[in-house]
Jmol script that loads the backbone (N, CA, C; Angstrom):
load data "model"
ATOM      1  N   UNK A   1       4.959   6.633   9.629  1.00  0.00           N
ATOM      2  CA  UNK A   1       4.504   5.278   9.363  1.00  0.00           C
ATOM      3  C   UNK A   1       5.703   4.328   9.319  1.00  0.00           C
ATOM      4  N   UNK A   2       6.437   4.272  10.399  1.00  0.00           N
ATOM      5  CA  UNK A   2       7.589   3.387  10.473  1.00  0.00           C
ATOM      6  C   UNK A   2       7.139   1.955  10.679  1.00  0.00           C
ATOM      7  N   UNK A   3       8.067   1.051  10.420  1.00  0.00           N
ATOM      8  CA  UNK A   3       7.851  -0.373  10.637  1.00  0.00           C
ATOM      9  C   UNK A   3       6.647  -0.906   9.871  1.00  0.00           C
ATOM     10  N   UNK A   4       6.695  -0.821   8.576  1.00  0.00           N
ATOM     11  CA  UNK A   4       5.616  -1.324   7.727  1.00  0.00           C
ATOM     12  C   UNK A   4       6.133  -2.511   6.911  1.00  0.00           C
ATOM     13  N   UNK A   5       5.270  -3.462   6.560  1.00  0.00           N
ATOM     14  CA  UNK A   5       5.710  -4.671   5.886  1.00  0.00           C
ATOM     15  C   UNK A   5       4.607  -5.262   5.022  1.00  0.00           C
ATOM     16  N   UNK A   6       5.023  -5.991   4.008  1.00  0.00           N
ATOM     17  CA  UNK A   6       4.103  -6.769   3.186  1.00  0.00           C
ATOM     18  C   UNK A   6       4.344  -8.228   3.542  1.00  0.00           C
ATOM     19  N   UNK A   7       3.306  -8.949   3.975  1.00  0.00           N
ATOM     20  CA  UNK A   7       3.463 -10.342   4.352  1.00  0.00           C
ATOM     21  C   UNK A   7       3.469 -11.227   3.114  1.00  0.00           C
ATOM     22  N   UNK A   8       4.255 -12.287   3.153  1.00  0.00           N
ATOM     23  CA  UNK A   8       4.294 -13.262   2.086  1.00  0.00           C
ATOM     24  C   UNK A   8       3.522 -14.492   2.523  1.00  0.00           C
ATOM     25  N   UNK A   9       2.788 -15.100   1.599  1.00  0.00           N
ATOM     26  CA  UNK A   9       2.055 -16.306   1.957  1.00  0.00           C
ATOM     27  C   UNK A   9       3.019 -17.478   1.944  1.00  0.00           C
ATOM     28  N   UNK A  10       2.822 -18.416   2.829  1.00  0.00           N
ATOM     29  CA  UNK A  10       3.714 -19.566   2.952  1.00  0.00           C
ATOM     30  C   UNK A  10       3.606 -20.483   1.735  1.00  0.00           C
ATOM     31  N   UNK A  11       2.424 -20.598   1.163  1.00  0.00           N
ATOM     32  CA  UNK A  11       2.209 -21.552   0.074  1.00  0.00           C
ATOM     33  C   UNK A  11       2.804 -21.111  -1.248  1.00  0.00           C
ATOM     34  N   UNK A  12       2.606 -19.878  -1.623  1.00  0.00           N
ATOM     35  CA  UNK A  12       2.958 -19.453  -2.970  1.00  0.00           C
ATOM     36  C   UNK A  12       4.169 -18.545  -3.031  1.00  0.00           C
ATOM     37  N   UNK A  13       4.545 -17.919  -1.915  1.00  0.00           N
ATOM     38  CA  UNK A  13       5.630 -16.959  -1.950  1.00  0.00           C
ATOM     39  C   UNK A  13       5.216 -15.633  -2.557  1.00  0.00           C
ATOM     40  N   UNK A  14       3.940 -15.464  -2.850  1.00  0.00           N
ATOM     41  CA  UNK A  14       3.468 -14.211  -3.419  1.00  0.00           C
ATOM     42  C   UNK A  14       3.076 -13.254  -2.316  1.00  0.00           C
ATOM     43  N   UNK A  15       3.020 -12.008  -2.645  1.00  0.00           N
ATOM     44  CA  UNK A  15       2.626 -11.006  -1.657  1.00  0.00           C
ATOM     45  C   UNK A  15       1.131 -10.762  -1.774  1.00  0.00           C
ATOM     46  N   UNK A  16       0.370 -11.549  -1.063  1.00  0.00           N
ATOM     47  CA  UNK A  16      -1.085 -11.463  -1.144  1.00  0.00           C
ATOM     48  C   UNK A  16      -1.675 -10.510  -0.122  1.00  0.00           C
ATOM     49  N   UNK A  17      -0.964 -10.270   0.969  1.00  0.00           N
ATOM     50  CA  UNK A  17      -1.482  -9.422   2.034  1.00  0.00           C
ATOM     51  C   UNK A  17      -0.479  -8.341   2.398  1.00  0.00           C
ATOM     52  N   UNK A  18      -1.005  -7.199   2.792  1.00  0.00           N
ATOM     53  CA  UNK A  18      -0.184  -6.081   3.230  1.00  0.00           C
ATOM     54  C   UNK A  18      -0.437  -5.905   4.722  1.00  0.00           C
ATOM     55  N   UNK A  19       0.648  -5.916   5.510  1.00  0.00           N
ATOM     56  CA  UNK A  19       0.449  -5.734   6.945  1.00  0.00           C
ATOM     57  C   UNK A  19       1.395  -4.695   7.551  1.00  0.00           C
ATOM     58  N   UNK A  20       2.324  -4.176   6.804  1.00  0.00           N
ATOM     59  CA  UNK A  20       3.183  -3.059   7.213  1.00  0.00           C
ATOM     60  C   UNK A  20       3.982  -3.288   8.488  1.00  0.00           C
ATOM     61  N   UNK A  21       5.141  -3.927   8.335  1.00  0.00           N
ATOM     62  CA  UNK A  21       6.074  -4.070   9.445  1.00  0.00           C
ATOM     63  C   UNK A  21       7.470  -3.577   9.095  1.00  0.00           C
ATOM     64  N   UNK A  22       7.797  -3.444   7.822  1.00  0.00           N
ATOM     65  CA  UNK A  22       9.118  -2.981   7.400  1.00  0.00           C
ATOM     66  C   UNK A  22       8.978  -1.744   6.520  1.00  0.00           C
ATOM     67  N   UNK A  23       9.771  -0.743   6.819  1.00  0.00           N
ATOM     68  CA  UNK A  23       9.728   0.517   6.071  1.00  0.00           C
ATOM     69  C   UNK A  23      10.027   0.309   4.589  1.00  0.00           C
ATOM     70  N   UNK A  24      10.949  -0.600   4.253  1.00  0.00           N
ATOM     71  CA  UNK A  24      11.318  -0.779   2.846  1.00  0.00           C
ATOM     72  C   UNK A  24      10.141  -1.263   2.009  1.00  0.00           C
ATOM     73  N   UNK A  25       9.225  -2.036   2.596  1.00  0.00           N
ATOM     74  CA  UNK A  25       8.063  -2.498   1.847  1.00  0.00           C
ATOM     75  C   UNK A  25       7.047  -1.377   1.638  1.00  0.00           C
ATOM     76  N   UNK A  26       6.933  -0.494   2.595  1.00  0.00           N
ATOM     77  CA  UNK A  26       6.082   0.680   2.425  1.00  0.00           C
ATOM     78  C   UNK A  26       6.637   1.540   1.289  1.00  0.00           C
ATOM     79  N   UNK A  27       7.953   1.650   1.241  1.00  0.00           N
ATOM     80  CA  UNK A  27       8.579   2.417   0.168  1.00  0.00           C
ATOM     81  C   UNK A  27       8.295   1.796  -1.199  1.00  0.00           C
ATOM     82  N   UNK A  28       8.208   0.472  -1.266  1.00  0.00           N
ATOM     83  CA  UNK A  28       7.876  -0.209  -2.520  1.00  0.00           C
ATOM     84  C   UNK A  28       6.480   0.197  -2.998  1.00  0.00           C
ATOM     85  N   UNK A  29       5.525   0.260  -2.068  1.00  0.00           N
ATOM     86  CA  UNK A  29       4.169   0.681  -2.428  1.00  0.00           C
ATOM     87  C   UNK A  29       4.178   2.128  -2.893  1.00  0.00           C
ATOM     88  N   UNK A  30       4.880   2.986  -2.158  1.00  0.00           N
ATOM     89  CA  UNK A  30       4.969   4.405  -2.538  1.00  0.00           C
ATOM     90  C   UNK A  30       5.591   4.556  -3.916  1.00  0.00           C
ATOM     91  N   UNK A  31       6.620   3.771  -4.200  1.00  0.00           N
ATOM     92  CA  UNK A  31       7.287   3.851  -5.508  1.00  0.00           C
ATOM     93  C   UNK A  31       6.333   3.417  -6.624  1.00  0.00           C
ATOM     94  N   UNK A  32       5.642   2.311  -6.416  1.00  0.00           N
ATOM     95  CA  UNK A  32       4.702   1.809  -7.420  1.00  0.00           C
ATOM     96  C   UNK A  32       3.616   2.842  -7.709  1.00  0.00           C
ATOM     97  N   UNK A  33       3.015   3.372  -6.657  1.00  0.00           N
ATOM     98  CA  UNK A  33       1.951   4.360  -6.833  1.00  0.00           C
ATOM     99  C   UNK A  33       2.517   5.655  -7.408  1.00  0.00           C
ATOM    100  N   UNK A  34       3.708   6.054  -6.971  1.00  0.00           N
ATOM    101  CA  UNK A  34       4.345   7.259  -7.497  1.00  0.00           C
ATOM    102  C   UNK A  34       4.610   7.169  -8.985  1.00  0.00           C
ATOM    103  N   UNK A  35       4.959   5.976  -9.458  1.00  0.00           N
ATOM    104  CA  UNK A  35       5.189   5.767 -10.895  1.00  0.00           C
ATOM    105  C   UNK A  35       3.875   5.832 -11.673  1.00  0.00           C
ATOM    106  N   UNK A  36       2.800   5.353 -11.068  1.00  0.00           N
ATOM    107  CA  UNK A  36       1.495   5.395 -11.729  1.00  0.00           C
ATOM    108  C   UNK A  36       0.888   6.798 -11.714  1.00  0.00           C
ATOM    109  N   UNK A  37       1.215   7.580 -10.683  1.00  0.00           N
ATOM    110  CA  UNK A  37       0.660   8.924 -10.517  1.00  0.00           C
ATOM    111  C   UNK A  37       1.807   9.914 -10.268  1.00  0.00           C
ATOM    112  N   UNK A  38       2.637  10.159 -11.296  1.00  0.00           N
ATOM    113  CA  UNK A  38       3.830  10.989 -11.102  1.00  0.00           C
ATOM    114  C   UNK A  38       3.535  12.453 -10.753  1.00  0.00           C
ATOM    115  N   UNK A  39       2.337  12.922 -11.021  1.00  0.00           N
ATOM    116  CA  UNK A  39       2.015  14.329 -10.750  1.00  0.00           C
ATOM    117  C   UNK A  39       1.531  14.571  -9.324  1.00  0.00           C
ATOM    118  N   UNK A  40       1.355  13.501  -8.548  1.00  0.00           N
ATOM    119  CA  UNK A  40       0.875  13.655  -7.182  1.00  0.00           C
ATOM    120  C   UNK A  40       2.039  13.779  -6.205  1.00  0.00           C
ATOM    121  N   UNK A  41       1.832  14.577  -5.181  1.00  0.00           N
ATOM    122  CA  UNK A  41       2.876  14.771  -4.172  1.00  0.00           C
ATOM    123  C   UNK A  41       2.952  13.552  -3.246  1.00  0.00           C
ATOM    124  N   UNK A  42       4.070  13.447  -2.571  1.00  0.00           N
ATOM    125  CA  UNK A  42       4.253  12.369  -1.605  1.00  0.00           C
ATOM    126  C   UNK A  42       3.226  12.485  -0.476  1.00  0.00           C
ATOM    127  N   UNK A  43       2.881  13.713  -0.105  1.00  0.00           N
ATOM    128  CA  UNK A  43       1.880  13.917   0.947  1.00  0.00           C
ATOM    129  C   UNK A  43       0.514  13.361   0.544  1.00  0.00           C
ATOM    130  N   UNK A  44       0.136  13.566  -0.706  1.00  0.00           N
ATOM    131  CA  UNK A  44      -1.155  13.055  -1.196  1.00  0.00           C
ATOM    132  C   UNK A  44      -1.135  11.527  -1.203  1.00  0.00           C
ATOM    133  N   UNK A  45      -0.036  10.945  -1.666  1.00  0.00           N
ATOM    134  CA  UNK A  45       0.095   9.488  -1.696  1.00  0.00           C
ATOM    135  C   UNK A  45       0.070   8.925  -0.279  1.00  0.00           C
ATOM    136  N   UNK A  46       0.808   9.555   0.631  1.00  0.00           N
ATOM    137  CA  UNK A  46       0.815   9.097   2.026  1.00  0.00           C
ATOM    138  C   UNK A  46      -0.574   9.182   2.653  1.00  0.00           C
ATOM    139  N   UNK A  47      -1.317  10.239   2.331  1.00  0.00           N
ATOM    140  CA  UNK A  47      -2.678  10.379   2.835  1.00  0.00           C
ATOM    141  C   UNK A  47      -3.575   9.253   2.356  1.00  0.00           C
ATOM    142  N   UNK A  48      -3.426   8.874   1.087  1.00  0.00           N
ATOM    143  CA  UNK A  48      -4.225   7.776   0.541  1.00  0.00           C
ATOM    144  C   UNK A  48      -3.844   6.454   1.200  1.00  0.00           C
ATOM    145  N   UNK A  49      -2.555   6.248   1.444  1.00  0.00           N
ATOM    146  CA  UNK A  49      -2.106   5.029   2.113  1.00  0.00           C
ATOM    147  C   UNK A  49      -2.711   4.940   3.511  1.00  0.00           C
ATOM    148  N   UNK A  50      -2.646   6.032   4.252  1.00  0.00           N
ATOM    149  CA  UNK A  50      -3.221   6.042   5.603  1.00  0.00           C
ATOM    150  C   UNK A  50      -4.723   5.792   5.579  1.00  0.00           C
ATOM    151  N   UNK A  51      -5.403   6.402   4.616  1.00  0.00           N
ATOM    152  CA  UNK A  51      -6.845   6.241   4.502  1.00  0.00           C
ATOM    153  C   UNK A  51      -7.214   4.781   4.212  1.00  0.00           C
ATOM    154  N   UNK A  52      -6.504   4.173   3.255  1.00  0.00           N
ATOM    155  CA  UNK A  52      -6.787   2.776   2.906  1.00  0.00           C
ATOM    156  C   UNK A  52      -6.398   1.843   4.048  1.00  0.00           C
ATOM    157  N   UNK A  53      -5.289   2.149   4.717  1.00  0.00           N
ATOM    158  CA  UNK A  53      -4.864   1.347   5.859  1.00  0.00           C
ATOM    159  C   UNK A  53      -5.937   1.354   6.945  1.00  0.00           C
ATOM    160  N   UNK A  54      -6.568   2.504   7.146  1.00  0.00           N
ATOM    161  CA  UNK A  54      -7.614   2.633   8.168  1.00  0.00           C
ATOM    162  C   UNK A  54      -8.933   1.997   7.745  1.00  0.00           C
ATOM    163  N   UNK A  55      -9.217   2.017   6.460  1.00  0.00           N
ATOM    164  CA  UNK A  55     -10.527   1.546   6.000  1.00  0.00           C
ATOM    165  C   UNK A  55     -10.583   0.056   5.682  1.00  0.00           C
ATOM    166  N   UNK A  56      -9.446  -0.587   5.517  1.00  0.00           N
ATOM    167  CA  UNK A  56      -9.430  -2.025   5.202  1.00  0.00           C
ATOM    168  C   UNK A  56      -8.886  -2.769   6.419  1.00  0.00           C
ATOM    169  N   UNK A  57      -9.695  -3.602   7.039  1.00  0.00           N
ATOM    170  CA  UNK A  57      -9.225  -4.329   8.229  1.00  0.00           C
ATOM    171  C   UNK A  57      -8.232  -5.438   7.860  1.00  0.00           C
ATOM    172  N   UNK A  58      -7.342  -5.768   8.783  1.00  0.00           N
ATOM    173  CA  UNK A  58      -6.407  -6.866   8.522  1.00  0.00           C
ATOM    174  C   UNK A  58      -7.137  -8.207   8.512  1.00  0.00           C
ATOM    175  N   UNK A  59      -6.654  -9.168   7.786  1.00  0.00           N
ATOM    176  CA  UNK A  59      -5.519  -9.027   6.884  1.00  0.00           C
ATOM    177  C   UNK A  59      -5.936  -8.241   5.643  1.00  0.00           C
ATOM    178  N   UNK A  60      -5.066  -7.384   5.182  1.00  0.00           N
ATOM    179  CA  UNK A  60      -5.367  -6.508   4.045  1.00  0.00           C
ATOM    180  C   UNK A  60      -4.899  -7.161   2.743  1.00  0.00           C
ATOM    181  N   UNK A  61      -5.831  -7.679   1.940  1.00  0.00           N
ATOM    182  CA  UNK A  61      -5.421  -8.264   0.662  1.00  0.00           C
ATOM    183  C   UNK A  61      -4.718  -7.204  -0.198  1.00  0.00           C
ATOM    184  N   UNK A  62      -3.584  -7.560  -0.752  1.00  0.00           N
ATOM    185  CA  UNK A  62      -2.778  -6.617  -1.529  1.00  0.00           C
ATOM    186  C   UNK A  62      -3.592  -5.992  -2.661  1.00  0.00           C
ATOM    187  N   UNK A  63      -4.298  -6.830  -3.410  1.00  0.00           N
ATOM    188  CA  UNK A  63      -5.062  -6.326  -4.553  1.00  0.00           C
ATOM    189  C   UNK A  63      -6.126  -5.320  -4.112  1.00  0.00           C
ATOM    190  N   UNK A  64      -6.826  -5.633  -3.041  1.00  0.00           N
ATOM    191  CA  UNK A  64      -7.852  -4.741  -2.509  1.00  0.00           C
ATOM    192  C   UNK A  64      -7.233  -3.430  -2.031  1.00  0.00           C
ATOM    193  N   UNK A  65      -6.084  -3.519  -1.357  1.00  0.00           N
ATOM    194  CA  UNK A  65      -5.399  -2.335  -0.860  1.00  0.00           C
ATOM    195  C   UNK A  65      -4.947  -1.441  -2.016  1.00  0.00           C
ATOM    196  N   UNK A  66      -4.343  -2.041  -3.042  1.00  0.00           N
ATOM    197  CA  UNK A  66      -3.878  -1.257  -4.185  1.00  0.00           C
ATOM    198  C   UNK A  66      -5.052  -0.654  -4.944  1.00  0.00           C
ATOM    199  N   UNK A  67      -6.164  -1.382  -5.055  1.00  0.00           N
ATOM    200  CA  UNK A  67      -7.372  -0.827  -5.690  1.00  0.00           C
ATOM    201  C   UNK A  67      -7.883   0.370  -4.899  1.00  0.00           C
ATOM    202  N   UNK A  68      -7.862   0.268  -3.579  1.00  0.00           N
ATOM    203  CA  UNK A  68      -8.279   1.375  -2.725  1.00  0.00           C
ATOM    204  C   UNK A  68      -7.410   2.606  -2.998  1.00  0.00           C
ATOM    205  N   UNK A  69      -6.094   2.402  -3.055  1.00  0.00           N
ATOM    206  CA  UNK A  69      -5.192   3.523  -3.334  1.00  0.00           C
ATOM    207  C   UNK A  69      -5.500   4.156  -4.680  1.00  0.00           C
ATOM    208  N   UNK A  70      -5.674   3.337  -5.689  1.00  0.00           N
ATOM    209  CA  UNK A  70      -5.933   3.869  -7.036  1.00  0.00           C
ATOM    210  C   UNK A  70      -7.252   4.635  -7.093  1.00  0.00           C
ATOM    211  N   UNK A  71      -8.277   4.140  -6.387  1.00  0.00           N
ATOM    212  CA  UNK A  71      -9.564   4.858  -6.347  1.00  0.00           C
ATOM    213  C   UNK A  71      -9.394   6.218  -5.670  1.00  0.00           C
ATOM    214  N   UNK A  72      -8.682   6.253  -4.577  1.00  0.00           N
ATOM    215  CA  UNK A  72      -8.505   7.503  -3.831  1.00  0.00           C
ATOM    216  C   UNK A  72      -7.638   8.510  -4.576  1.00  0.00           C
ATOM    217  N   UNK A  73      -6.753   8.019  -5.415  1.00  0.00           N
ATOM    218  CA  UNK A  73      -5.837   8.910  -6.125  1.00  0.00           C
ATOM    219  C   UNK A  73      -6.340   9.289  -7.515  1.00  0.00           C
ATOM    220  N   UNK A  74      -7.381   8.653  -7.986  1.00  0.00           N
ATOM    221  CA  UNK A  74      -7.934   8.949  -9.311  1.00  0.00           C
ATOM    222  C   UNK A  74      -9.127   9.884  -9.181  1.00  0.00           C
ATOM    223  N   UNK A  75      -8.856  11.084  -8.776  1.00  0.00           N
ATOM    224  CA  UNK A  75      -9.939  12.055  -8.600  1.00  0.00           C
ATOM    225  C   UNK A  75     -10.042  12.978  -9.768  1.00  0.00           C
TER     226      UNK A  75
END
end "model"
wireframe off; spacefill off
backbone 0.3
color backbone group
C-alpha cells in the first residue's frame, strides 16, 4: 500500500478526508490504531485498512474511515 495520503481541507487545515497518497500518512493511521489496539498484529490492522479502503468510496471522510477501522478491529 505505497503512496498513501491524508488530504487536508483548504478552509480549515484539518484532516477531514483520507485519500492515501503518502506512505507517512498511512503510517500515522497505523500508529493511531496500533496504540488503540496494541494486541493486534500489523497484518490484522493492514487487513482492516484495506477492507475499509475498499468499502468506503472516495472522498473518504476521516471520521467514517476511522470508525470503520474500529468496528472491524473490535471483534
